[in-house]
The first five atom37 places (N, CA, C, CB, O) and aatype in JSON, in Angstrom:
{
  "aatype": [20, 20, 20, 20, 20, 20, 20, 20, 20, 20, 20, 20, 20, 20, 20, 20, 20, 20, 20, 20, 20, 20, 20, 20, 20, 20, 20, 20, 20, 20, 20, 20, 20, 20, 20, 20, 20, 20, 20, 20, 20, 20, 20, 20, 20, 20, 20, 20, 20, 20, 20, 20, 20, 20, 20, 20, 20, 20, 20, 20, 20, 20, 20, 20, 20, 20, 20, 20, 20, 20, 20, 20, 20, 20, 20],
  "atom_mask": [
    [1, 1, 1, 1, 1],
    [1, 1, 1, 1, 1],
    [1, 1, 1, 1, 1],
    [1, 1, 1, 1, 1],
    [1, 1, 1, 1, 1],
    [1, 1, 1, 1, 1],
    [1, 1, 1, 1, 1],
    [1, 1, 1, 1, 1],
    [1, 1, 1, 1, 1],
    [1, 1, 1, 1, 1],
    [1, 1, 1, 1, 1],
    [1, 1, 1, 1, 1],
    [1, 1, 1, 1, 1],
    [1, 1, 1, 1, 1],
    [1, 1, 1, 1, 1],
    [1, 1, 1, 1, 1],
    [1, 1, 1, 1, 1],
    [1, 1, 1, 1, 1],
    [1, 1, 1, 1, 1],
    [1, 1, 1, 1, 1],
    [1, 1, 1, 1, 1],
    [1, 1, 1, 1, 1],
    [1, 1, 1, 1, 1],
    [1, 1, 1, 1, 1],
    [1, 1, 1, 1, 1],
    [1, 1, 1, 1, 1],
    [1, 1, 1, 1, 1],
    [1, 1, 1, 1, 1],
    [1, 1, 1, 1, 1],
    [1, 1, 1, 1, 1],
    [1, 1, 1, 1, 1],
    [1, 1, 1, 1, 1],
    [1, 1, 1, 1, 1],
    [1, 1, 1, 1, 1],
    [1, 1, 1, 1, 1],
    [1, 1, 1, 1, 1],
    [1, 1, 1, 1, 1],
    [1, 1, 1, 1, 1],
    [1, 1, 1, 1, 1],
    [1, 1, 1, 1, 1],
    [1, 1, 1, 1, 1],
    [1, 1, 1, 1, 1],
    [1, 1, 1, 1, 1],
    [1, 1, 1, 1, 1],
    [1, 1, 1, 1, 1],
    [1, 1, 1, 1, 1],
    [1, 1, 1, 1, 1],
    [1, 1, 1, 1, 1],
    [1, 1, 1, 1, 1],
    [1, 1, 1, 1, 1],
    [1, 1, 1, 1, 1],
    [1, 1, 1, 1, 1],
    [1, 1, 1, 1, 1],
    [1, 1, 1, 1, 1],
    [1, 1, 1, 1, 1],
    [1, 1, 1, 1, 1],
    [1, 1, 1, 1, 1],
    [1, 1, 1, 1, 1],
    [1, 1, 1, 1, 1],
    [1, 1, 1, 1, 1],
    [1, 1, 1, 1, 1],
    [1, 1, 1, 1, 1],
    [1, 1, 1, 1, 1],
    [1, 1, 1, 1, 1],
    [1, 1, 1, 1, 1],
    [1, 1, 1, 1, 1],
    [1, 1, 1, 1, 1],
    [1, 1, 1, 1, 1],
    [1, 1, 1, 1, 1],
    [1, 1, 1, 1, 1],
    [1, 1, 1, 1, 1],
    [1, 1, 1, 1, 1],
    [1, 1, 1, 1, 1],
    [1, 1, 1, 1, 1],
    [1, 1, 1, 1, 1]
  ],
  "atom_positions": [
    [[-8.3, 11.78, 6.69], [-8.57, 11.36, 5.31], [-7.87, 10.03, 5.06], [-8.1, 12.44, 4.3], [-6.74, 9.81, 5.49]],
    [[-8.55, 9.17, 4.35], [-8.0, 7.88, 3.96], [-7.43, 8.01, 2.56], [-9.08, 6.74, 4.04], [-8.06, 8.6, 1.68]],
    [[-6.25, 7.46, 2.36], [-5.65, 7.44, 1.03], [-5.64, 6.0, 0.55], [-4.21, 8.05, 1.03], [-5.17, 5.1, 1.24]],
    [[-6.16, 5.81, -0.65], [-6.18, 4.49, -1.29], [-5.21, 4.53, -2.45], [-7.63, 4.1, -1.76], [-5.43, 5.25, -3.42]],
    [[-4.16, 3.75, -2.36], [-3.21, 3.6, -3.46], [-3.66, 2.41, -4.29], [-1.72, 3.42, -2.94], [-3.81, 1.31, -3.76]],
    [[-3.88, 2.63, -5.58], [-4.44, 1.57, -6.42], [-3.83, 1.63, -7.81], [-5.97, 1.68, -6.5], [-2.99, 2.48, -8.12]],
    [[-4.27, 0.69, -8.65], [-3.88, 0.69, -10.06], [-5.05, 0.15, -10.87], [-2.59, -0.16, -10.31], [-5.92, -0.52, -10.31]],
    [[-5.09, 0.44, -12.17], [-6.17, -0.07, -13.01], [-6.16, -1.6, -13.07], [-6.05, 0.51, -14.43], [-5.11, -2.23, -12.91]],
    [[-7.32, -2.16, -13.31], [-7.49, -3.61, -13.48], [-7.06, -4.42, -12.26], [-6.7, -4.06, -14.68], [-6.59, -5.55, -12.4]],
    [[-7.23, -3.86, -11.09], [-6.9, -4.53, -9.83], [-8.22, -4.85, -9.13], [-5.96, -3.63, -8.92], [-8.91, -3.94, -8.68]],
    [[-8.56, -6.13, -9.03], [-9.85, -6.52, -8.44], [-9.93, -6.15, -6.96], [-10.08, -8.01, -8.61], [-10.97, -5.67, -6.51]],
    [[-8.86, -6.36, -6.21], [-8.9, -6.0, -4.79], [-9.04, -4.49, -4.62], [-7.65, -6.51, -4.07], [-9.67, -4.03, -3.67]],
    [[-8.45, -3.72, -5.54], [-8.62, -2.26, -5.51], [-10.08, -1.91, -5.75], [-7.71, -1.57, -6.58], [-10.65, -1.06, -5.06]],
    [[-10.68, -2.57, -6.72], [-12.09, -2.33, -7.05], [-12.98, -2.66, -5.85], [-12.52, -3.16, -8.27], [-13.86, -1.87, -5.52]],
    [[-12.75, -3.79, -5.21], [-13.55, -4.18, -4.05], [-13.4, -3.16, -2.92], [-13.15, -5.58, -3.57], [-14.37, -2.83, -2.24]],
    [[-12.19, -2.68, -2.73], [-11.93, -1.71, -1.67], [-12.66, -0.41, -1.95], [-10.43, -1.45, -1.51], [-13.29, 0.16, -1.06]],
    [[-12.59, 0.08, -3.2], [-13.29, 1.31, -3.57], [-14.8, 1.16, -3.39], [-12.97, 1.7, -5.03], [-15.47, 2.06, -2.9]],
    [[-15.33, 0.01, -3.8], [-16.77, -0.23, -3.64], [-17.16, -0.24, -2.17], [-17.16, -1.56, -4.29], [-18.19, 0.33, -1.8]],
    [[-16.35, -0.88, -1.33], [-16.65, -0.91, 0.1], [-16.66, 0.5, 0.67], [-15.63, -1.78, 0.86], [-17.6, 0.88, 1.37]],
    [[-15.63, 1.27, 0.38], [-15.54, 2.64, 0.9], [-16.73, 3.49, 0.43], [-14.22, 3.3, 0.47], [-17.32, 4.21, 1.22]],
    [[-17.06, 3.39, -0.84], [-18.18, 4.16, -1.39], [-19.51, 3.72, -0.78], [-18.23, 4.02, -2.91], [-20.32, 4.56, -0.4]],
    [[-19.73, 2.43, -0.69], [-20.99, 1.9, -0.15], [-21.19, 2.24, 1.32], [-21.05, 0.4, -0.33], [-22.32, 2.27, 1.8]],
    [[-20.09, 2.5, 2.04], [-20.17, 2.84, 3.46], [-19.94, 4.33, 3.71], [-19.15, 2.02, 4.24], [-19.7, 4.76, 4.84]],
    [[-20.01, 5.11, 2.64], [-19.86, 6.58, 2.74], [-18.6, 7.01, 3.46], [-21.06, 7.18, 3.45], [-18.61, 7.95, 4.25]],
    [[-17.52, 6.3, 3.2], [-16.21, 6.64, 3.78], [-15.45, 7.45, 2.74], [-15.41, 5.35, 4.2], [-15.18, 6.97, 1.64]],
    [[-15.1, 8.67, 3.1], [-14.38, 9.54, 2.17], [-12.94, 9.08, 2.04], [-14.44, 11.02, 2.64], [-12.3, 8.7, 3.02]],
    [[-12.44, 9.13, 0.83], [-11.07, 8.72, 0.58], [-10.53, 9.46, -0.63], [-10.98, 7.19, 0.38], [-11.27, 9.97, -1.48]],
    [[-9.21, 9.48, -0.69], [-8.5, 10.03, -1.85], [-7.83, 8.85, -2.53], [-7.46, 11.15, -1.44], [-7.09, 8.1, -1.9]],
    [[-8.08, 8.7, -3.83], [-7.47, 7.6, -4.57], [-6.26, 8.11, -5.35], [-8.49, 6.95, -5.53], [-6.32, 9.16, -6.0]],
    [[-5.17, 7.36, -5.27], [-3.97, 7.67, -6.04], [-3.63, 6.46, -6.9], [-2.77, 8.05, -5.11], [-3.42, 5.36, -6.4]],
    [[-3.59, 6.68, -8.2], [-3.21, 5.64, -9.15], [-1.67, 5.63, -9.2], [-3.84, 5.9, -10.59], [-1.05, 6.56, -9.71]],
    [[-1.07, 4.58, -8.67], [0.39, 4.52, -8.58], [1.06, 4.32, -9.94], [0.8, 3.4, -7.64], [2.27, 4.48, -10.06]],
    [[0.27, 3.98, -10.94], [0.83, 3.86, -12.29], [1.05, 5.25, -12.9], [-0.09, 3.01, -13.19], [1.86, 5.41, -13.81]],
    [[0.33, 6.24, -12.38], [0.46, 7.61, -12.85], [1.29, 8.48, -11.91], [-0.91, 8.23, -13.03], [1.82, 9.52, -12.31]],
    [[1.42, 8.05, -10.66], [2.13, 8.83, -9.64], [3.27, 7.98, -9.08], [1.15, 9.29, -8.5], [3.11, 7.26, -8.09]],
    [[4.42, 8.09, -9.72], [5.56, 7.24, -9.35], [6.13, 7.58, -7.97], [6.65, 7.35, -10.38], [6.73, 6.72, -7.33]],
    [[5.95, 8.82, -7.52], [6.39, 9.18, -6.16], [5.56, 8.41, -5.13], [6.26, 10.7, -5.93], [6.1, 7.96, -4.12]],
    [[4.27, 8.26, -5.38], [3.41, 7.5, -4.47], [3.77, 6.02, -4.51], [1.93, 7.69, -4.83], [3.74, 5.34, -3.48]],
    [[4.1, 5.51, -5.69], [4.54, 4.12, -5.8], [5.8, 3.9, -4.97], [4.79, 3.74, -7.28], [5.91, 2.91, -4.26]],
    [[6.74, 4.83, -5.07], [7.97, 4.74, -4.26], [7.63, 4.82, -2.77], [8.96, 5.87, -4.65], [8.24, 4.11, -1.97]],
    [[6.67, 5.66, -2.39], [6.28, 5.8, -0.99], [5.75, 4.49, -0.43], [5.22, 6.9, -0.84], [6.16, 4.08, 0.66]],
    [[4.85, 3.83, -1.16], [4.29, 2.59, -0.6], [5.32, 1.46, -0.58], [3.07, 2.16, -1.39], [5.25, 0.57, 0.27]],
    [[6.26, 1.5, -1.5], [7.3, 0.47, -1.51], [8.4, 0.75, -0.5], [7.91, 0.35, -2.91], [8.74, -0.1, 0.32]],
    [[8.96, 1.96, -0.56], [10.14, 2.29, 0.25], [9.81, 2.7, 1.68], [10.91, 3.4, -0.41], [10.48, 2.27, 2.62]],
    [[8.78, 3.52, 1.85], [8.44, 4.02, 3.18], [7.55, 3.06, 3.95], [7.76, 5.37, 3.07], [7.76, 2.83, 5.15]],
    [[6.54, 2.5, 3.27], [5.59, 1.63, 3.96], [5.96, 0.15, 3.85], [4.2, 1.84, 3.4], [5.52, -0.65, 4.68]],
    [[6.76, -0.22, 2.84], [7.23, -1.59, 2.72], [6.28, -2.56, 2.03], [7.53, -2.1, 4.06], [6.4, -3.77, 2.21]],
    [[5.32, -2.04, 1.25], [4.35, -2.91, 0.58], [4.74, -3.15, -0.87], [2.94, -2.29, 0.64], [5.32, -2.29, -1.54]],
    [[4.42, -4.35, -1.33], [4.67, -4.73, -2.73], [3.37, -5.08, -3.45], [5.63, -5.91, -2.79], [3.39, -5.38, -4.64]],
    [[2.25, -5.04, -2.73], [0.96, -5.46, -3.26], [-0.06, -4.35, -3.09], [0.48, -6.75, -2.57], [0.0, -3.6, -2.11]],
    [[-0.99, -4.24, -4.03], [-2.05, -3.25, -3.96], [-3.39, -3.94, -3.72], [-2.1, -2.39, -5.25], [-3.52, -5.14, -3.98]],
    [[-4.36, -3.21, -3.23], [-4.32, -1.81, -2.84], [-3.62, -1.63, -1.51], [-5.72, -1.25, -2.78], [-3.46, -2.57, -0.73]],
    [[-3.22, -0.39, -1.25], [-2.7, -0.01, 0.05], [-3.61, 1.1, 0.59], [-1.2, 0.47, -0.03], [-3.93, 2.06, -0.12]],
    [[-4.0, 0.94, 1.83], [-4.78, 1.97, 2.53], [-3.84, 2.61, 3.54], [-6.07, 1.37, 3.24], [-3.13, 1.92, 4.28]],
    [[-3.84, 3.94, 3.57], [-3.07, 4.69, 4.58], [-4.03, 5.69, 5.22], [-1.81, 5.42, 3.94], [-4.7, 6.45, 4.52]],
    [[-4.08, 5.68, 6.55], [-4.97, 6.59, 7.26], [-4.2, 7.8, 7.76], [-5.67, 5.87, 8.42], [-2.97, 7.78, 7.82]],
    [[-4.93, 8.84, 8.13], [-4.27, 10.05, 8.64], [-3.69, 9.84, 10.03], [-5.25, 11.2, 8.66], [-2.95, 10.69, 10.53]],
    [[-4.01, 8.71, 10.67], [-3.43, 8.4, 11.98], [-2.13, 7.6, 11.84], [-4.43, 7.62, 12.82], [-1.5, 7.25, 12.84]],
    [[-1.73, 7.31, 10.59], [-0.48, 6.61, 10.37], [-0.6, 5.11, 10.22], [0.44, 6.9, 11.47], [0.4, 4.42, 10.02]],
    [[-1.82, 4.58, 10.32], [-2.03, 3.15, 10.1], [-2.06, 2.86, 8.61], [-3.34, 2.66, 10.77], [-2.47, 3.7, 7.81]],
    [[-1.63, 1.68, 8.25], [-1.68, 1.27, 6.84], [-1.75, -0.24, 6.75], [-0.45, 1.8, 6.06], [-1.35, -0.96, 7.66]],
    [[-2.29, -0.7, 5.62], [-2.34, -2.13, 5.32], [-2.54, -2.3, 3.81], [-3.48, -2.84, 6.12], [-2.82, -1.35, 3.09]],
    [[-2.38, -3.54, 3.36], [-2.57, -3.82, 1.94], [-3.68, -4.85, 1.78], [-1.26, -4.31, 1.28], [-4.01, -5.59, 2.71]],
    [[-4.23, -4.89, 0.57], [-5.26, -5.87, 0.24], [-6.66, -5.39, 0.6], [-4.98, -7.17, 0.94], [-6.82, -4.38, 1.28]],
    [[-7.65, -6.12, 0.14], [-9.04, -5.84, 0.47], [-9.32, -6.43, 1.83], [-10.02, -6.41, -0.62], [-9.42, -7.65, 1.98]],
    [[-9.45, -5.57, 2.85], [-9.6, -6.0, 4.23], [-10.86, -5.4, 4.86], [-8.37, -5.6, 5.05], [-10.78, -4.4, 5.58]],
    [[-12.03, -5.98, 4.6], [-13.27, -5.46, 5.18], [-13.2, -5.37, 6.7], [-14.44, -6.32, 4.77], [-13.81, -4.49, 7.3]],
    [[-12.47, -6.29, 7.34], [-12.37, -6.26, 8.79], [-11.69, -4.98, 9.28], [-11.6, -7.48, 9.29], [-12.06, -4.46, 10.33]],
    [[-10.72, -4.47, 8.54], [-10.05, -3.23, 8.91], [-10.8, -2.01, 8.38], [-8.61, -3.24, 8.4], [-10.84, -0.96, 9.03]],
    [[-11.38, -2.14, 7.19], [-12.15, -1.02, 6.63], [-13.35, -0.69, 7.51], [-12.63, -1.35, 5.2], [-13.76, 0.47, 7.59]],
    [[-13.91, -1.69, 8.16], [-15.08, -1.49, 9.01], [-14.81, -0.49, 10.13], [-15.51, -2.82, 9.61], [-15.72, 0.2, 10.59]],
    [[-13.55, -0.41, 10.57], [-13.2, 0.47, 11.66], [-13.0, 1.94, 11.25], [-11.97, -0.03, 12.32], [-12.78, 2.79, 12.1]],
    [[-13.06, 2.22, 9.97], [-12.84, 3.59, 9.5], [-14.12, 4.39, 9.61], [-12.34, 3.59, 8.05], [-15.21, 3.88, 9.36]],
    [[-13.99, 5.64, 9.97], [-15.15, 6.52, 10.09], [-15.52, 7.1, 8.75], [-14.89, 7.64, 11.1], [-14.65, 7.42, 7.94]],
    [[-16.8, 7.23, 8.51], [-17.3, 7.81, 7.28], [-17.42, 9.31, 7.36], [-18.62, 7.23, 6.95], [-17.84, 9.95, 6.39]]
  ]
}
């Protein structure tokens, strides 16, 4: 399962969600403005300061709208 950490009014988050939906890639979205534990996770554990953050079940992660990396995800 892919986890998408996002926040409202984030254009790169919107683009990422659209890409995942348009390519039938299942994901779980977490709004970090509502889930402060997840916000701490992406900052403290993963080391990111920018959204969106994608985390895969294989332990890979990245930030930003990255179609080149999203392309490799299975639907």
